[in-house]
N, C-alpha and C positions, 0 to 999 in steps of 0.2 A: 348432669344435663337435664334440663326441663323439656319433657316431650309433650307438654300440653299444647294443644292447637290454639292459635290466636282466635279471639272472637270474630264472627263474620263481618262485623263493622270496622275491624281494624284495617288500616290502610298504610301504604308505603308509597313514596315518591319514586317513580322510575322515569328515566329519560327516554323519550322517543329518539330513534337513531336514524341517520342516513349513512349508507355505505355507497361511496362514489368511486368509479374508476378514476384514479388520479393520474396514472401514466402507464404506458405500455412500452417497455424497454426492448422488446423483441418484436416478433411478428404476431399479430392478432389472429389466432386460429379459431377462436370461439365466437367471433363476430361482435364482441364488445368494443366500444369506443370510449375515449376519454370523455368523462361527463356522464356516462350511463350510471344509473343508481337504482337502489331500492331503499325502502324505509321499513323500519320495525316500529310499530305503534301499538298502543294499548297492551303493552307487555309482550305480546306474542304474534301480532298480525304482521305478516310480510306483505308489503305493497310495492308493486312494480308498475311504473307508468304504463298506461294503455299502449299497446303496440310494442312495448319493450320486452326484453328478456334479460336473464342473468345466468351466466355460466354456472352449472352445478358444482364444478370443481373449485372455482373461486368462492362460491358460496360456502362450500365445505371448509375451506381454509379459514374463513372469517367467523363462521357460526359458533365455534366454542367460546369466542371472546365476547359475543354480544350480551349475554346475561350480566357479565361483570361490567361492561361499558354502560349498561342501563342504570347501574347503581352509583350513588355518591361514594367516593373513596377519598382517602387523605390526599392532600395536595402533593406529597412526596412519593406517593405510590406510583409505580411505573404505569399502571393502568390509567392514571389521570393524564398522562402526557404522551404516551406512545399511541399513535393513531393509524399507522400503516401496517398492512398485511399483504404478503405476496401470495399470488396464486401458485400452486405447486408445479405448474407446467414450466419446465426450464427453458423451453424455446420461446415462450410467450413473455415471461417476466412481467406479468400484469400486476400492478400495485393498486390496491384499493385503500381508501381513507375512511375511517369511521369517525363520524362527528355526532356530537350530541345536539339534539334539537331541544325544545323545551321540556321541562319536567311535567309529568302527568301523575296525578294521585290515582292509585289503583287500589280498589278494595281487595283485601286478601281473600275474602269469601268468593270473589269472582274469578280467581286464578288458582292454578294448582301449584 
């Protein structure tokens, strides 16, 4: 395995993402509504529309998948077509959808 660091001017294409509340199959206890969303841009910036919020438990459920969804994967890979994630609250049954927005070239020297 090569442990050499890439040059600072090396770059990678990452997708900006939008995570949207797709449906609520139970009762909404966190105050989210269908259509509420946040975006991940510039590799690691979380953006929530002004005046909005996002439940930390729903965020915790989706967070581990976001780095993989930012990257291009083979078309047959499950990460390429599975887009829904369930909040862990069994009474709420809130389902969010991860969608890719446009790709963005990110310099590796600017991120960790």
